[in-house]
N, C-alpha and C positions, 0 to 999 in steps of 0.2 A: 454779623450773620446775614444781614440784609444784602451787604455787598457781595457776599459769596453766592447768594441766590441770583442776583443780578448778573454776576459774571458767568455763572453756569447757563443762565438763560441766553446770554449773548453768544456763548460758545455753541449752544444748540442751534441758535438761529444761523450762525455762520456755517455750521455743518449742513444745515438744511439748504443753504444757498449754493455756493460754488462747489463744495466738496460732497454734496449729497449724492450725486451720481456715482462718484468713486466709492463712497461708503457703501452704497447699495450693491455695487459690483463686488466689492470685497466681501461683504456679508454673504452674497450669493455663492461666491467662490468657496468661502469657508464651509457653507452648508453643503455644497457639492462634494467637497473633499471628505466631509463627514459621511455622506451617503456612500461614497466610493469605499471608504474604510469599512463601513457596515457591510457592503456587498462583498468585499474581500473576506471578511470574517465569515459571512454566510457560505462562501465558496469553500473556505477551509473546513468549516463544519461538515459540508456535504462530502468533501474528500475523506474526512475522517470516518463518516458514516459508511462510505463505500469501502474503505479499508476494513472496517469492522464487518461489513457484509462479506467481503472476500475472506476474511479470517474465519467467519462462520461457515462459508462454503468449504473451506479447507477441512473443517471438522467432519465432513461427510465420510462415512466409512468406505474403505476401498472395496472393490468388487473382487472377491476371493473365490469365485466359482472354479471348481475343478483344480484346486491346488492342494497338494498333500500337506499335512501339518509339519512334517519333517522339512519339506522344501520351504514352507513358509518361514520357519525359524531361520533357515539359512539366508533367505531373502532379507528378512528383517536385520540380520547381522550385517549383511553386505550394505544395506541402506544406512545403517548406523555408522559404519566405517566411512561411507561416502559423505555423509553429513558432517562427520568430524573433519574430513579432508577439506570440505568446502566452507567451513565456518566463516562468516556468520550466516551463510545461506542455509535455508532449510530444504531438506529433501523429503518428499512425501510419496508414499506408495499409493498409486491410483488403482491398479488392478494387477492380478497375478494369475498365472495358469501353470500347470506342470504335468508331466507324464513320468514314466519310469526313470528316464535318464536326463531330462532337461527341465529347467524352470525358466519361465518367461514372465517378465513384469514390466510395468511402466512406472517410472519414477518421475515425479514433477520436481524439477530443480528450480526453486524460487530465487528471485533476484536478491542481491545483498541489501539493496536499499529500495525505498518506495519510489524514488525517482527513476530507478532502473527496472521498474516493474515489467516493462515490455521484454526484458531479457529472461523472464521466466519461460522455461521450456520443458517439454515432455521428452523423455529419453526411453527408448525400448531397450531392455537389458535381457540378455540370454546367458544362462549358465549351464554348463554340462556338469552333472552331479553323479558321482559314483561312490557308493558306500558312505554316503553322508558328507562327502568332501567335494569342493568345487575343483574340477579338473581344468576347465577353460571358461573364459567369459568373453562376451561380445557386447558392444554398445552401438546403438543406432540413433542418431538424432542429436 
């Protein structure tokens, strides 16, 4: 047992001598890498929080000023069809207006992935409606 202590003491002295600088550098590098990993984790958490905030922003009700109930149902049906067509992308109603023969609305077409978030775009849609049926449609954007 005494020999083991002496051997470990000699090893510690040897490491304090010639290899001490290398050991300190290696420890500092390891500590720096741990800090970088922690920073990356914090950045990921911030991104997730931003995503959650954006998801909460999406929960805001659309502006439905001056849109008839009949036209609103048609618009919601058209948006549901568009969303089914664009899976996994989400399509959201931003605002809608209508008069006797036309309905106009803005739909936000979300990107398919978080990485492609910049691809989210707003599209203005117009539909000519007669007797509760869509006669013609136009899209801008």
